[in-house]
C-alpha positions as CSV (number, residue, x, y, z in Angstrom):
1,M,-139.8,5.8,12.2
2,E,-140.6,7.1,8.8
3,N,-138.1,9.4,7.1
4,T,-139.3,12.1,4.7
5,I,-137.0,13.0,1.9
6,G,-137.6,15.9,-0.5
7,I,-136.4,16.1,-4.1
8,L,-135.9,19.5,-5.6
9,H,-135.6,19.6,-9.4
10,I,-133.7,22.8,-10.2
11,R,-134.7,22.5,-13.9
12,D,-138.5,22.1,-13.3
13,D,-139.3,21.7,-17.0
14,S,-137.1,18.7,-17.5
15,E,-138.7,15.6,-19.0
16,Q,-136.4,13.4,-16.8
17,N,-137.7,14.6,-13.5
18,D,-140.5,12.1,-13.1
19,N,-138.2,9.3,-14.2
20,I,-135.5,10.3,-11.7
21,G,-138.1,10.4,-8.9
22,L,-139.2,6.8,-9.7
23,L,-135.6,5.6,-9.8
24,I,-134.8,7.1,-6.5
25,N,-137.9,5.6,-4.9
26,R,-136.8,2.2,-6.3
27,A,-133.3,2.7,-4.9
28,L,-134.7,3.4,-1.4
29,N,-137.1,0.5,-1.7
30,E,-138.2,0.5,1.9
31,Q,-141.5,1.3,3.6
32,H,-140.1,3.8,6.1
33,Y,-138.8,6.2,3.5
34,S,-141.2,8.6,1.7
35,L,-140.1,10.8,-1.2
36,I,-141.9,14.1,-1.9
37,E,-141.3,16.7,-4.6
38,I,-140.3,20.2,-3.3
39,T,-141.8,23.2,-4.9
40,D,-142.0,25.6,-2.0
41,K,-139.5,26.5,0.8
42,K,-142.2,26.0,3.4
43,Q,-142.0,22.2,2.8
44,I,-138.4,22.1,4.0
45,G,-139.3,22.1,7.7
46,T,-141.0,18.6,7.3
47,L,-137.9,16.9,5.8
48,D,-135.2,14.7,7.2
49,G,-133.1,15.1,4.0
50,L,-133.1,16.9,0.7
51,I,-132.0,15.8,-2.8
52,I,-131.2,18.6,-5.2
53,N,-131.3,17.4,-8.8
54,L,-128.9,19.3,-11.1
55,E,-128.6,18.5,-14.8
56,K,-126.6,21.4,-16.2
57,S,-123.9,23.6,-14.8
58,S,-126.1,26.6,-15.7
59,D,-128.6,25.4,-13.0
60,Y,-126.0,26.0,-10.2
61,V,-127.0,29.6,-9.6
62,K,-130.5,28.7,-8.7
63,A,-129.2,25.8,-6.5
64,F,-126.9,28.2,-4.7
65,Q,-129.8,30.5,-3.9
66,W,-131.8,27.6,-2.4
67,L,-128.8,26.7,-0.2
68,I,-128.2,30.2,0.9
69,D,-131.9,30.5,1.9
70,L,-131.7,27.3,3.9
71,K,-128.4,28.1,5.6
72,E,-129.7,29.7,8.8
73,E,-133.2,28.1,9.1
74,H,-132.8,24.3,8.8
75,S,-130.4,21.5,9.7
76,L,-130.6,18.8,7.0
77,F,-128.7,16.1,5.1
78,I,-128.5,17.5,1.6
79,W,-127.5,15.3,-1.4
80,I,-126.7,17.1,-4.7
81,L,-127.2,14.9,-7.7
82,S,-124.9,16.4,-10.2
83,G,-125.3,15.8,-13.9
84,E,-122.0,17.5,-14.7
85,N,-118.8,17.3,-12.7
86,D,-117.4,20.8,-12.0
87,S,-114.7,20.7,-9.3
88,E,-114.6,24.5,-9.0
89,L,-118.3,24.8,-8.2
90,T,-118.1,21.7,-5.9
91,K,-115.6,23.6,-3.6
92,L,-118.2,26.3,-3.0
93,Y,-120.9,24.0,-1.4
94,P,-119.4,23.7,2.1
95,H,-119.3,27.5,2.4
96,L,-123.1,27.6,1.8
97,S,-124.0,25.3,4.6
98,K,-123.9,26.3,8.3
99,N,-126.1,23.7,9.9
100,S,-126.5,21.1,7.1
101,V,-124.3,18.3,5.7
102,I,-123.9,18.5,2.0
103,E,-122.7,15.6,-0.2
104,I,-122.1,15.5,-4.0
105,I,-123.3,12.4,-5.9
106,R,-122.3,12.4,-9.5
107,A,-125.0,11.1,-11.8
108,D,-122.6,8.6,-13.3
109,Q,-122.2,7.0,-9.9
110,G,-125.8,5.7,-10.2
111,L,-128.9,6.2,-8.1
112,E,-128.2,3.0,-6.2
113,T,-125.2,4.8,-4.7
114,L,-127.5,7.7,-3.8
115,G,-129.9,5.3,-2.1
116,I,-127.2,3.7,0.0
117,V,-125.8,7.1,1.0
118,I,-129.2,8.3,2.1
119,K,-130.0,5.2,4.1
120,N,-126.6,5.3,5.9
121,A,-127.0,9.0,6.8
122,L,-130.6,8.6,8.1
123,N,-129.8,5.4,10.0
124,Y,-126.9,7.2,11.7
125,K,-129.2,10.1,12.6
126,N,-131.9,7.8,14.0
127,Q,-129.4,5.9,16.1
128,L,-128.2,9.2,17.6
129,L,-131.8,10.2,18.4
130,N,-132.4,6.8,20.0
131,R,-129.3,7.2,22.2
132,E,-130.6,10.5,23.5
133,K,-133.9,9.0,24.6
134,P,-132.8,7.8,28.0
135,K,-131.7,11.3,29.0
136,K,-135.2,12.5,28.3
137,E,-137.0,9.8,30.2
138,C,-138.5,10.2,33.6
139,D,-135.8,11.1,36.2
140,S,-136.8,8.1,38.4
141,H,-136.3,5.4,35.7
142,F,-134.8,5.0,32.2
143,L,-132.9,2.6,30.0
144,D,-129.2,3.1,29.5
145,E,-128.3,1.5,26.2
146,S,-124.6,2.3,26.5
147,K,-124.4,0.3,29.7
148,L,-127.1,-2.3,28.9
149,S,-129.0,-1.5,32.1
150,L,-132.3,-0.4,33.6
151,V,-131.9,2.5,36.1
152,V,-134.6,2.8,38.7
153,H,-134.2,5.4,41.5
154,D,-130.4,5.4,40.9
155,K,-130.3,1.6,41.2
156,I,-128.5,0.2,38.2
157,I,-129.8,-3.2,37.0
158,A,-127.3,-4.8,34.7
159,L,-128.6,-6.9,31.8
160,T,-127.2,-9.1,29.0
161,R,-127.6,-7.8,25.4
162,K,-130.6,-10.0,24.7
163,E,-132.2,-9.2,28.1
164,F,-131.8,-5.5,27.3
165,K,-133.6,-6.0,24.0
166,I,-136.5,-7.6,25.8
167,I,-136.8,-5.1,28.6
168,E,-136.5,-2.3,26.0
169,L,-139.4,-3.7,24.1
170,L,-141.5,-4.2,27.2
171,Y,-140.5,-0.7,28.5
172,E,-141.6,0.9,25.2
173,N,-145.0,-0.9,25.5
174,L,-145.5,-0.2,29.2
175,D,-148.9,-1.5,30.4
176,S,-149.4,-3.3,27.0
177,V,-149.1,-7.0,26.3
178,V,-146.0,-7.9,24.2
179,T,-146.4,-11.3,22.5
180,Y,-144.0,-14.2,22.5
181,D,-143.5,-13.6,18.7
182,E,-142.7,-9.9,19.2
183,I,-140.1,-10.7,21.8
184,N,-138.6,-13.5,19.7
185,N,-138.3,-11.1,16.8
186,A,-136.6,-8.5,19.0
187,I,-134.0,-11.1,20.0
188,Y,-133.4,-13.1,16.8
189,G,-135.0,-11.0,14.1
190,T,-137.5,-13.8,13.1
191,S,-140.1,-16.0,14.6
192,T,-141.6,-19.4,13.6
193,G,-144.1,-19.7,16.5
194,E,-142.6,-23.0,17.6
195,S,-142.8,-24.1,21.2
196,L,-139.0,-24.0,21.6
197,E,-139.1,-20.2,20.9
198,K,-141.6,-19.7,23.8
199,Y,-139.4,-21.8,26.1
200,R,-136.4,-19.6,25.2
201,V,-138.4,-16.4,25.8
202,A,-139.7,-17.7,29.1
203,N,-136.1,-18.5,30.2
204,F,-135.0,-14.9,29.4
205,I,-138.0,-13.5,31.3
206,F,-137.2,-15.7,34.3
207,H,-133.8,-14.2,34.6
208,I,-135.0,-10.7,34.0
209,R,-137.7,-11.0,36.7
210,N,-135.1,-12.2,39.2
211,K,-133.0,-9.1,38.4
212,L,-136.0,-6.9,38.8
213,K,-136.3,-8.0,42.5
214,E,-133.5,-5.5,43.1
215,Q,-136.2,-2.7,42.8
216,S,-139.8,-2.3,43.6
217,Y,-141.0,0.0,40.8
218,F,-141.6,-2.4,37.9
219,E,-142.7,-6.0,37.6
220,I,-143.3,-8.3,34.6
221,E,-146.7,-10.0,34.5
222,I,-147.2,-13.3,32.7
223,I,-150.2,-13.1,30.3
224,R,-151.0,-16.8,29.8
225,T,-150.8,-18.0,26.2
226,K,-150.1,-14.5,24.9
227,G,-146.9,-13.0,26.3
228,Y,-145.8,-10.6,29.0
229,L,-146.7,-7.2,30.4
230,L,-144.3,-4.7,32.1
231,T,-146.3,-2.7,34.6
232,Y,-145.8,-0.6,37.7
233,S,-145.3,-2.9,40.7
234,K,-148.1,-3.4,43.2
235,K,-145.3,-3.6,45.8
236,E,-144.2,0.0,45.3
237,P,-143.9,1.5,48.7
238,F,-146.6,4.0,49.7
239,L,-147.5,6.0,52.8
240,S,-149.9,4.3,55.1
241,K,-152.7,6.3,56.8
242,I,-150.6,6.4,60.0
243,Q,-147.5,7.7,58.1
244,V,-149.6,10.3,56.3
245,K,-151.1,11.5,59.6
246,K,-147.7,11.6,61.3
247,S,-146.3,13.6,58.3
248,Y,-149.2,16.0,58.5
249,N,-148.7,16.5,62.3
250,D,-145.0,17.1,61.8
251,Q,-145.7,19.8,59.3
252,V,-148.1,21.5,61.6
253,L,-145.6,21.4,64.5
254,N,-142.9,22.9,62.3
255,R,-145.1,25.9,61.6
256,I,-145.6,26.6,65.3
């Protein structure tokens, strides 16, 4: 998931702006963060977080106006990079935010500190969003991370932590092949392609497939030399022609 962070330079004629932008990019130093310069309030709706760059105390009035305008419309993480430490002005910030979280980072703390604070905040946000996903899944089946289980038609299939990581990866790639390397990366965070790794993955899959016998909705197919595929089970119960005809006749009789 890519996180878009905006940087708003209150003093837009400052020669330091470009340099600060480069230094913040270097502090983030990860592919899933993108930093864009904010020049118009319409850009705010695309952001996950906003950095407000203040150099002088005389810039605070303009910063306050931006925060007041954002107060009702957006929920954001807002980091104020302050060039001057003014405790009286700092006390005002919480009152200007209704739906956002505002944090003051003094310039003398360094941009590395700002980078760490940004990553921690957005990682926390992304984790919360991921935890909410099961509640939005199809009512008939979903993954419950809090209980390390797969729920299918109210049947709870308990899994170990590594088994859950595997089924989560397969579930997210339903009907698509997941390779041995991808599964090994999900479990251990790395892969060398050695035969031992394939054996370990096969062992986990063996245990998961046994647990899936408790339900008839999903099954894991083995794709030889490549990996595994989670798909809808061919054993899923369906109405036979006789059952369909009987059901239809029952409905007709009920109308008489």
